[in-house]
C-alpha positions as CSV (number, residue, x, y, z in Angstrom):
1,M,7.8,-10.6,13.7
2,R,6.3,-7.1,14.4
3,Q,8.0,-4.1,12.8
4,E,7.8,-0.5,12.3
5,N,8.0,2.0,8.9
6,I,7.5,-1.3,6.5
7,E,8.7,0.2,3.1
8,I,6.0,-0.5,0.7
9,T,4.6,0.0,-3.2
10,I,1.5,0.6,-4.7
11,K,0.1,-0.4,-8.0
12,I,-2.8,1.1,-8.6
13,P,-4.4,-0.1,-11.7
14,I,-6.4,2.7,-13.8
15,D,-8.3,1.7,-17.1
16,F,-8.1,4.7,-19.3
17,G,-11.8,5.5,-20.9
18,K,-13.5,2.8,-18.8
19,P,-15.5,3.1,-15.8
20,D,-13.5,2.2,-12.5
21,K,-15.7,0.2,-9.4
22,N,-17.6,3.8,-8.4
23,G,-18.2,4.4,-12.2
24,V,-16.0,7.3,-12.3
25,I,-14.4,7.9,-16.2
26,Y,-10.9,9.0,-15.9
27,T,-8.4,10.5,-18.3
28,R,-4.8,9.5,-18.8
29,K,-4.1,14.0,-19.0
30,A,-5.9,14.1,-15.3
31,V,-4.3,11.0,-13.9
32,E,-1.1,12.2,-15.0
33,K,-1.4,15.8,-14.0
34,A,-2.3,14.7,-10.8
35,L,0.6,12.4,-9.9
36,C,2.8,14.8,-8.0
37,T,-0.4,15.1,-5.8
38,Y,-0.2,11.8,-4.5
39,A,3.3,12.9,-2.8
40,S,3.1,13.1,1.6
41,R,-0.3,11.7,1.6
42,P,-2.0,9.2,4.5
43,I,-2.1,5.9,4.0
44,L,-6.1,4.9,5.1
45,I,-8.4,1.6,6.3
46,I,-11.3,2.8,5.8
47,D,-14.1,1.0,7.2
48,D,-17.8,0.3,6.0
49,S,-19.2,2.7,8.0
50,G,-16.8,5.0,6.6
51,N,-14.5,5.9,9.8
52,Q,-10.5,6.1,8.6
53,S,-7.8,5.0,10.3
54,I,-4.3,6.5,9.2
55,I,-1.9,3.2,9.2
56,G,1.1,4.9,7.3
57,I,2.1,7.4,4.8
58,T,3.3,8.2,0.6
59,S,6.5,8.8,-0.3
60,N,7.3,12.7,-0.8
61,E,8.3,11.6,-4.2
62,K,6.0,11.7,-7.0
63,A,3.9,8.8,-8.1
64,K,4.5,7.2,-11.1
65,L,2.3,5.7,-14.4
66,L,3.7,2.3,-15.4
67,L,2.5,0.4,-18.5
68,E,2.7,-3.1,-17.3
69,D,1.7,-6.6,-18.9
70,N,-0.6,-4.2,-21.4
71,K,-2.1,-2.6,-18.5
72,Y,-1.4,1.1,-16.7
73,K,-0.8,1.5,-13.3
74,I,-0.6,4.6,-10.6
75,V,2.8,3.2,-8.6
76,V,2.8,5.5,-5.2
77,D,6.0,4.4,-2.0
78,G,5.1,4.7,0.8
79,I,6.0,4.0,4.6
80,I,3.6,1.4,6.9
81,K,3.6,2.4,10.5
82,Y,3.4,-1.1,11.8
83,G,2.8,-4.8,10.6
84,G,4.7,-7.9,9.9
85,S,4.1,-11.2,9.7
86,S,2.7,-14.2,11.5
87,E,5.1,-17.7,11.3
88,N,5.4,-21.0,13.0
89,C,9.2,-20.5,14.5
90,E,11.2,-23.3,16.4
91,I,12.4,-20.8,19.4
92,E,15.7,-21.9,21.5
93,N,16.8,-19.2,24.3
94,K,14.7,-16.8,23.0
95,I,16.2,-16.8,19.4
96,V,14.5,-18.1,16.5
97,K,16.1,-20.7,15.0
98,D,13.4,-21.8,12.0
99,F,10.5,-20.2,10.7
100,T,7.6,-20.3,8.5
101,I,5.6,-17.7,7.5
102,T,2.1,-18.4,8.0
103,S,0.2,-14.8,6.9
104,V,1.9,-11.2,7.0
105,G,-0.4,-8.5,8.2
106,I,-0.5,-4.6,8.7
107,C,-1.6,-2.7,12.3
108,K,-3.5,0.2,13.1
109,D,-1.2,1.2,16.4
110,D,1.3,0.2,18.2
């Protein structure tokens, strides 16, 4: 199943006062101030060489800070340009009668 404009919600874990995977420490005040800057930003795939491919865009809404399961998360909504699922299908006359999902994916191009 291939579709476009797939709505997503990204939850980025944030641990205030502790280093992230880059060794950087973020304060809650700094994160709260930056929440409005998540609006209308590209969603990227970055390979090991640093090459970037835009696969979507965040919504034009401000991100939110959420406390979930005793952990803070930055929550931002967006759209992935292309993607969908892979499945095993039972097809009759080009109509899917039954199917099982085998994976969900994101595509870089249409």
